[in-house]
C-alpha positions as CSV (number, residue, x, y, z in Angstrom):
1,X,0.0,0.0,0.0
2,X,1.4,3.4,-1.0
3,X,1.0,6.4,1.2
4,X,0.5,9.8,-0.4
5,X,1.9,12.7,1.6
6,X,0.0,15.9,1.3
7,X,1.7,19.2,2.2
8,X,-0.3,21.3,4.5
9,X,0.2,25.1,4.5
10,X,0.4,26.4,8.0
11,X,-0.2,30.1,8.4
12,X,2.2,31.9,10.8
13,X,0.6,33.3,14.0
14,X,0.9,36.9,12.8
15,X,-1.3,36.2,9.8
16,X,-4.4,36.4,11.9
17,X,-3.7,40.1,12.3
18,X,-4.6,40.6,8.6
19,X,-7.9,38.6,8.6
20,X,-11.3,40.2,8.4
21,X,-13.6,40.3,11.4
22,X,-17.2,40.8,10.3
23,X,-18.8,40.5,13.7
24,X,-19.9,43.7,15.4
25,X,-20.7,43.7,19.1
26,X,-22.3,46.4,21.3
27,X,-22.1,46.9,25.1
28,X,-20.6,43.5,26.0
29,X,-19.4,43.3,29.6
30,X,-16.0,41.7,29.7
31,X,-14.6,39.6,32.5
32,X,-11.8,41.5,34.2
33,X,-8.8,39.5,35.3
34,X,-6.8,41.4,38.0
35,X,-7.6,44.8,39.4
36,X,-7.8,48.1,37.5
37,X,-6.5,51.2,39.3
38,X,-9.5,53.0,40.7
39,X,-8.5,56.2,38.9
40,X,-8.5,54.6,35.5
41,X,-12.0,55.7,34.5
42,X,-12.6,56.6,30.8
43,X,-12.9,55.3,27.3
44,X,-10.2,53.7,25.1
45,X,-11.1,54.2,21.4
46,X,-8.9,52.5,18.8
47,X,-9.0,52.5,15.0
48,X,-7.6,50.3,12.4
49,X,-8.4,47.6,9.8
50,X,-11.5,45.5,10.0
51,X,-12.2,44.2,6.5
52,X,-9.6,43.2,4.0
53,X,-12.0,42.5,1.0
54,X,-14.4,44.3,-1.2
55,X,-16.7,41.8,-2.6
56,X,-14.5,39.3,-4.4
57,X,-11.5,41.7,-4.4
58,X,-8.7,41.0,-2.0
59,X,-7.3,44.4,-0.8
60,X,-3.6,44.5,-1.5
61,X,-2.1,46.8,1.1
62,X,-2.4,47.0,4.9
63,X,-3.6,50.6,4.6
64,X,-6.4,49.6,2.3
65,X,-8.6,47.7,4.8
66,X,-11.9,49.3,5.8
67,X,-11.9,51.0,9.2
68,X,-13.3,49.4,12.3
69,X,-13.5,51.2,15.7
70,X,-12.9,49.4,18.9
71,X,-14.3,50.9,22.1
72,X,-13.6,50.0,25.7
73,X,-15.4,51.7,28.5
74,X,-13.1,51.3,31.5
75,X,-14.3,51.9,35.1
76,X,-11.5,51.2,37.6
77,X,-13.8,52.1,40.5
78,X,-16.1,49.1,39.8
79,X,-13.3,47.1,38.1
80,X,-15.4,46.7,34.9
81,X,-14.8,46.9,31.1
82,X,-17.6,47.2,28.5
83,X,-16.7,46.5,24.9
84,X,-18.1,47.7,21.5
85,X,-16.8,47.4,18.0
86,X,-18.2,48.8,14.8
87,X,-17.3,49.5,11.2
88,X,-17.1,53.1,10.2
89,X,-19.9,53.7,7.7
90,X,-17.9,55.6,5.1
91,X,-18.9,55.8,1.5
92,X,-16.1,53.5,0.6
93,X,-17.3,50.9,3.1
94,X,-20.9,51.2,1.9
95,X,-19.8,50.7,-1.7
96,X,-17.8,47.6,-0.8
97,X,-20.7,46.1,1.1
98,X,-23.5,47.0,-1.2
99,X,-21.8,47.0,-4.6
100,X,-19.1,44.5,-3.9
101,X,-16.3,46.6,-5.2
102,X,-13.7,49.3,-4.6
103,X,-15.3,52.8,-5.0
104,X,-12.1,55.0,-5.2
105,X,-8.4,54.4,-5.3
106,X,-7.1,53.0,-2.1
107,X,-3.4,53.3,-1.3
108,X,-2.6,49.9,-2.9
109,X,-5.8,48.7,-4.6
110,X,-7.3,50.3,-7.7
111,X,-11.0,51.1,-8.0
112,X,-13.1,48.8,-10.2
113,X,-14.5,51.7,-12.1
114,X,-14.3,52.7,-15.8
115,X,-11.1,54.4,-16.9
116,X,-12.7,57.7,-17.4
117,X,-14.1,57.7,-13.8
118,X,-10.7,56.8,-12.4
119,X,-9.1,59.6,-14.4
120,X,-11.8,62.1,-13.3
121,X,-11.2,61.2,-9.7
122,X,-7.5,61.6,-10.1
123,X,-7.7,65.0,-11.8
124,X,-10.3,66.4,-9.3
125,X,-8.6,65.1,-6.2
126,X,-11.4,62.8,-5.3
127,X,-9.9,61.0,-2.3
128,X,-11.2,57.8,-0.6
129,X,-13.0,58.5,2.7
130,X,-12.1,55.3,4.6
131,X,-10.8,56.8,8.0
132,X,-8.6,54.0,9.4
133,X,-5.7,55.9,11.1
134,X,-7.1,57.2,14.4
135,X,-9.7,59.3,16.2
136,X,-9.8,62.9,17.4
137,X,-12.2,64.6,19.8
138,X,-13.0,68.0,18.1
139,X,-16.1,70.1,17.9
140,X,-17.7,68.1,20.8
141,X,-17.7,64.8,18.9
142,X,-15.4,61.9,18.1
143,X,-14.2,61.9,14.5
144,X,-12.4,59.0,12.7
145,X,-9.7,60.3,10.5
146,X,-7.0,59.4,8.0
147,X,-5.1,61.2,5.2
148,X,-8.3,62.5,3.6
149,X,-10.4,65.6,3.3
150,X,-13.2,63.7,5.1
151,X,-13.6,62.8,8.7
152,X,-16.4,60.6,9.9
153,X,-18.2,61.5,13.1
154,X,-19.2,58.7,15.4
155,X,-21.1,58.4,18.7
156,X,-18.4,57.9,21.4
157,X,-20.4,55.2,23.2
158,X,-22.2,53.2,20.5
159,X,-19.6,53.9,17.8
160,X,-22.4,54.4,15.3
161,X,-21.7,56.8,12.4
162,X,-23.5,60.1,12.9
163,X,-22.2,62.3,10.1
164,X,-19.4,63.6,7.9
165,X,-17.0,66.5,8.4
166,X,-15.0,68.3,5.6
167,X,-11.6,68.7,7.3
168,X,-10.4,71.1,4.6
169,X,-13.1,73.7,5.1
170,X,-11.4,77.1,5.3
171,X,-8.2,75.7,3.9
172,X,-6.8,75.6,0.4
173,X,-5.8,72.0,0.5
174,X,-6.5,68.5,-0.8
175,X,-6.5,66.8,2.7
176,X,-5.2,67.1,6.2
177,X,-2.9,64.7,8.1
178,X,-4.2,62.0,10.4
179,X,-1.9,62.9,13.3
180,X,-2.9,66.4,14.5
181,X,-1.4,67.7,17.7
182,X,-3.2,69.0,20.7
183,X,-1.4,71.9,22.5
184,X,-2.9,72.2,26.0
185,X,-1.0,75.4,26.7
186,X,-2.7,77.2,23.8
187,X,-5.9,75.0,23.9
188,X,-5.7,74.3,20.2
189,X,-5.1,71.6,17.7
190,X,-2.2,72.0,15.3
191,X,-2.0,70.2,12.0
192,X,-0.8,70.3,8.4
193,X,-2.9,70.4,5.3
194,X,-1.4,69.1,2.1
195,X,-1.9,70.1,-1.5
196,X,-0.4,68.2,-4.4
197,X,0.4,69.8,-7.7
198,X,3.7,69.8,-9.5
199,X,5.2,69.5,-6.0
200,X,3.6,69.8,-2.7
201,X,2.4,72.6,-0.4
202,X,2.1,72.2,3.3
203,X,-0.2,74.6,5.2
204,X,0.4,74.9,8.9
205,X,-2.8,75.7,10.8
206,X,-4.5,75.7,14.1
207,X,-8.1,74.5,14.8
208,X,-10.3,75.6,17.6
209,X,-11.4,72.5,19.6
210,X,-15.0,73.9,20.0
211,X,-15.8,75.7,16.8
212,X,-13.5,73.5,14.6
213,X,-12.6,76.7,12.7
214,X,-9.1,76.6,11.2
215,X,-6.6,79.5,11.4
216,X,-3.8,79.4,8.8
217,X,-0.4,80.2,10.2
218,X,1.7,79.8,7.1
219,X,2.5,77.8,3.9
220,X,5.6,76.2,2.4
221,X,6.0,74.7,-1.0
222,X,8.5,72.2,-2.3
223,X,9.4,71.1,-5.8
224,X,9.0,67.4,-5.0
225,X,5.8,65.9,-3.5
226,X,7.5,64.6,-0.3
227,X,5.2,62.3,1.7
228,X,4.4,63.4,5.3
229,X,2.4,61.2,7.7
230,X,3.1,63.2,10.9
231,X,5.3,66.0,12.3
232,X,6.8,67.1,15.5
233,X,5.9,70.2,17.6
234,X,7.7,72.4,20.1
235,X,6.5,75.6,21.7
236,X,8.4,77.5,18.9
237,X,8.4,75.3,15.9
238,X,6.5,72.8,13.8
239,X,9.1,70.4,12.7
240,X,8.2,69.0,9.3
241,X,10.2,66.1,7.7
242,X,10.8,66.8,4.0
243,X,11.9,63.3,3.1
244,X,13.4,62.4,-0.3
245,X,10.6,59.9,-0.9
246,X,7.0,60.7,-2.0
247,X,4.7,60.9,-5.0
248,X,5.5,61.1,-8.7
249,X,2.2,63.0,-9.4
250,X,2.4,62.4,-13.2
251,X,2.6,58.6,-12.6
252,X,-0.3,58.9,-10.2
253,X,-2.5,60.6,-12.8
254,X,-1.6,58.5,-15.8
255,X,-1.8,55.3,-13.7
256,X,-5.4,56.1,-13.0
257,X,-6.1,55.0,-16.6
258,X,-5.1,51.5,-15.8
259,X,-4.6,49.7,-12.5
260,X,-2.2,52.2,-11.0
261,X,-2.4,53.2,-7.4
262,X,-1.0,55.6,-4.9
263,X,1.8,53.1,-4.0
264,X,2.7,52.7,-7.7
265,X,3.5,56.4,-7.8
266,X,5.7,56.3,-4.6
267,X,9.3,57.0,-5.6
268,X,12.6,58.3,-4.4
269,X,13.6,61.7,-5.7
270,X,16.9,61.6,-7.5
271,X,19.3,64.5,-7.8
272,X,20.2,63.7,-11.4
273,X,23.6,65.5,-11.1
274,X,26.1,64.2,-13.6
275,X,23.7,61.4,-14.7
276,X,23.7,59.8,-11.3
277,X,20.7,58.2,-9.7
278,X,21.5,58.7,-6.1
279,X,18.7,59.7,-3.8
280,X,18.9,63.4,-2.7
281,X,19.2,64.5,0.9
282,X,16.3,64.7,3.2
283,X,15.7,67.7,5.4
284,X,13.7,69.1,8.3
285,X,11.7,72.3,7.9
286,X,11.5,74.4,11.1
287,X,8.3,76.4,10.7
288,X,7.8,79.3,13.2
289,X,4.5,78.7,14.9
290,X,3.7,82.4,15.1
291,X,4.6,83.5,11.6
292,X,4.6,80.3,9.6
293,X,8.0,81.2,8.1
294,X,10.6,78.6,7.5
295,X,13.3,79.5,10.1
296,X,15.7,76.9,8.7
297,X,15.7,73.9,6.4
298,X,18.2,71.5,8.0
299,X,19.7,69.0,5.6
300,X,19.9,65.4,6.7
301,X,20.9,62.0,5.2
302,X,18.0,60.3,3.4
303,X,15.4,58.8,5.7
304,X,11.7,57.8,5.7
305,X,9.4,58.4,8.7
306,X,5.8,57.7,9.7
307,X,5.8,58.6,13.4
308,X,7.5,61.1,15.7
309,X,7.9,60.6,19.4
310,X,8.6,64.1,20.5
311,X,10.7,67.2,19.9
312,X,12.2,70.0,22.1
313,X,14.6,72.9,22.1
314,X,18.0,72.2,23.6
315,X,20.2,75.3,23.5
316,X,21.0,76.2,19.9
317,X,19.5,72.9,18.6
318,X,16.1,71.3,18.2
319,X,16.0,67.7,19.2
320,X,13.6,65.4,17.3
321,X,13.0,61.7,18.2
322,X,11.3,59.5,15.7
323,X,11.2,56.1,14.0
324,X,13.5,56.2,10.9
325,X,13.5,53.8,8.0
326,X,16.0,53.5,5.1
327,X,13.7,54.4,2.2
328,X,10.2,54.2,0.7
329,X,10.1,50.4,1.1
330,X,8.7,51.2,4.6
331,X,5.5,51.9,2.7
332,X,5.6,49.8,-0.5
333,X,6.6,46.5,1.3
334,X,3.5,46.6,3.6
335,X,1.3,44.5,1.3
336,X,-1.1,42.1,3.0
337,X,0.5,39.1,1.2
338,X,4.0,40.1,2.4
339,X,2.9,40.8,6.0
340,X,0.9,37.6,6.3
341,X,3.6,35.4,4.8
342,X,5.7,33.0,6.9
343,X,8.9,35.0,6.3
344,X,7.7,38.6,6.0
345,X,10.3,41.2,4.7
346,X,9.3,43.9,7.2
347,X,11.5,47.1,6.7
348,X,13.5,48.0,9.8
349,X,12.6,51.1,11.7
350,X,14.9,52.3,14.4
351,X,14.2,54.7,17.3
352,X,16.6,57.6,16.5
353,X,17.4,61.1,17.8
354,X,18.2,63.9,15.4
355,X,19.8,67.2,16.4
356,X,19.0,70.1,14.2
357,X,21.3,73.1,14.5
358,X,19.4,76.4,14.4
359,X,22.3,78.4,12.8
360,X,24.1,76.2,10.3
361,X,25.1,72.7,9.5
362,X,23.5,69.3,8.9
363,X,21.3,67.2,11.2
364,X,23.2,64.6,13.2
365,X,21.6,61.3,13.9
366,X,22.0,58.9,16.9
367,X,20.3,55.4,17.1
368,X,18.7,55.1,20.5
369,X,17.1,51.7,20.0
370,X,17.6,49.4,17.1
371,X,14.4,48.1,15.5
372,X,12.1,46.9,14.3
373,X,10.1,49.2,16.5
374,X,7.0,51.4,15.9
375,X,4.1,53.3,17.5
376,X,6.3,55.6,19.8
377,X,4.3,57.3,22.5
378,X,5.2,59.5,25.5
379,X,3.4,61.2,28.4
380,X,1.3,63.2,25.9
381,X,0.4,66.0,25.9
382,X,2.1,66.9,29.3
383,X,5.5,66.4,27.7
384,X,4.7,67.7,24.3
385,X,7.6,69.9,23.1
386,X,9.6,69.4,26.3
387,X,12.5,67.3,27.4
388,X,11.2,64.0,28.5
389,X,12.5,60.8,30.0
390,X,10.4,57.8,28.8
391,X,9.3,56.6,25.4
392,X,7.1,53.5,24.9
393,X,7.5,51.4,21.8
394,X,6.1,48.3,20.2
395,X,8.9,46.0,19.0
396,X,9.0,43.1,16.6
397,X,11.1,40.0,16.9
398,X,12.6,38.2,13.9
399,X,10.1,36.4,11.8
400,X,7.0,38.4,12.8
401,X,5.4,41.2,10.9
402,X,3.6,42.4,14.1
403,X,5.0,43.6,17.4
404,X,5.7,40.8,19.9
405,X,6.7,42.9,22.9
406,X,6.5,46.4,24.4
407,X,9.6,48.4,25.3
408,X,9.9,51.3,27.8
409,X,13.0,53.3,26.8
410,X,14.7,55.5,29.4
411,X,16.3,58.4,27.6
412,X,18.2,59.5,30.7
413,X,20.3,56.4,31.3
414,X,19.6,54.7,27.9
415,X,18.1,51.6,29.5
416,X,15.1,49.5,28.6
417,X,12.3,47.7,30.4
418,X,10.4,45.2,28.3
419,X,7.2,43.1,28.5
420,X,6.3,40.2,26.3
421,X,2.9,38.5,26.4
422,X,2.7,34.8,26.8
423,X,2.3,32.5,23.7
424,X,1.8,33.8,20.2
425,X,0.5,37.2,20.9
426,X,0.9,40.7,19.5
427,X,0.6,43.9,21.6
428,X,-0.6,47.1,19.9
429,X,0.3,50.8,20.4
430,X,1.1,51.5,24.1
431,X,-0.8,54.5,25.4
432,X,0.5,56.1,28.6
433,X,-1.9,57.7,31.2
434,X,-0.3,59.4,34.2
435,X,-1.8,58.8,37.6
436,X,-3.6,61.8,39.1
437,X,-1.2,64.0,41.2
438,X,1.9,62.0,40.1
439,X,5.1,64.0,39.9
440,X,7.3,61.3,38.2
441,X,6.9,60.7,34.5
442,X,6.3,57.0,34.6
443,X,3.8,56.8,37.4
444,X,0.7,55.6,35.7
445,X,-0.5,52.9,33.4
446,X,0.0,51.7,29.8
447,X,-3.3,50.8,28.1
448,X,-3.0,48.5,25.0
449,X,-4.8,45.7,23.2
450,X,-3.1,42.4,22.5
451,X,-4.0,40.0,19.7
452,X,-3.7,36.5,21.1
453,X,-3.4,34.2,18.1
454,X,-3.4,31.0,20.3
455,X,-6.8,31.9,21.8
456,X,-8.0,33.5,18.6
457,X,-9.2,36.6,20.5
458,X,-8.1,40.1,21.4
459,X,-7.8,41.4,24.9
460,X,-7.5,44.7,26.6
461,X,-4.4,44.9,28.8
462,X,-3.5,47.5,31.4
463,X,0.1,47.5,32.6
464,X,1.9,49.4,35.4
465,X,4.0,51.8,33.5
466,X,6.9,51.8,36.0
467,X,7.5,48.1,36.0
468,X,5.8,47.4,32.6
469,X,3.8,44.5,34.1
470,X,0.1,43.7,33.7
471,X,-2.2,44.6,36.5
472,X,-5.5,43.7,34.7
473,X,-6.7,42.3,31.4
474,X,-10.1,41.8,29.8
475,X,-10.5,39.3,27.0
476,X,-12.9,40.1,24.2
477,X,-15.3,37.5,22.8
478,X,-13.5,37.5,19.4
479,X,-10.4,38.3,17.5
480,X,-9.8,41.7,16.0
481,X,-7.4,42.5,13.2
482,X,-4.3,44.3,14.4
483,X,-5.1,48.0,14.8
484,X,-3.3,51.3,14.2
485,X,-3.9,54.2,16.6
486,X,-6.1,55.1,19.5
487,X,-6.8,57.5,22.3
488,X,-7.6,57.0,26.0
489,X,-10.0,59.8,27.1
490,X,-10.2,59.9,30.9
491,X,-13.6,61.1,32.2
492,X,-13.7,64.9,32.4
493,X,-10.6,65.3,30.3
494,X,-11.0,65.8,26.6
495,X,-7.3,65.9,26.0
496,X,-6.1,62.9,24.1
497,X,-3.2,60.7,24.9
498,X,-1.0,60.8,21.9
499,X,-0.3,62.7,18.6
């Protein structure tokens, strides 16, 4: 008798982070294991991918997936957690559900529309409205946001979609960034609006938290369409990374006639001197927050960045801490197939410190913690624009496309404290909340969610920030795809917990 051996494909644990979750739950009381600090009373709202398909179409890139909000009502006094999750009812999501297709160009997936419709959308700046980056509390309501002119308002408790908001009203711009800052000293939001043409124009503006009305501070234009996902803020400056990677706008428009996407138009900008093809320098633009003028453009070796940790003035320098990548592959390599594969080629991002001289000279760079790390958070906004001691990071181990542990980095003595969940599990962005009346910067909690692949579920985890050890956890009834960004809003405090 012959025996036929059949090869079985075994998906790696991290692959579950890129699988759709269709189930929506409302007001589910979770079982709390451990004891929540009694002062932790508020709501954790997180945003990120929920659905990776549109009808029969498999969405190609991590940033394409349709947004799902996750809400945790936490009451440390009663030691309770109530859970709700819900898709954001954007027009893109509605079209995917009702029409079974892709309405407008997603970052890595083309729309299944006629060529003339694609071209019209490209020429008129018709952006997708799938807000999967984060949330912001502005104008008295929670708004889900991304790099789009459109924000989607939701009910903070039920997460039901309640309306739409044009984030570019009062601004000459195509869209606004998904990482606005909140400055508690001036009680205002600060953000960048972006306009693409032959190059790119950044508009620095403030937004009143109550009226949502924007006030333009200044504009700066560049010949190349550098990609900016976030920026740093001090009391004096907005620090904007003008990286040597971004969009070839001609490719973006012409690609719309076929199956071209935003990612197909992502390129490095070459200096072309003497027929060479070397990537040009990057730089940091220091924009005066009062006048909007560019105080200095500080040249730097080429780098790519999504997220900043913090920035502050140090004598005749501005210090900027961020996660730096080598090049544009930090974006183009984040396809769903690549990330879910057994051997994902995840680009390495390091936690680095740049020093930007205010008078003359180039930026200097120091690697603080070698990656892969992402999602840097600090005691925000208390330490916004100030010297600070601790940064919290999500770190990957080899062979995983998702974080496998959390790292607390001490910038004073350059030491680390780490926490790794048991089994095959992937912690998300660590949000710090300082304890009431605490004088020391790490007295408080870290609030995060952990995707437990072994149990096929996600759980809320609260850790003591000093020791980075869990004090309480609350398992959800199901698994959630790995999320992006969130905010913890303590009761009576509308200030959010990160940029």
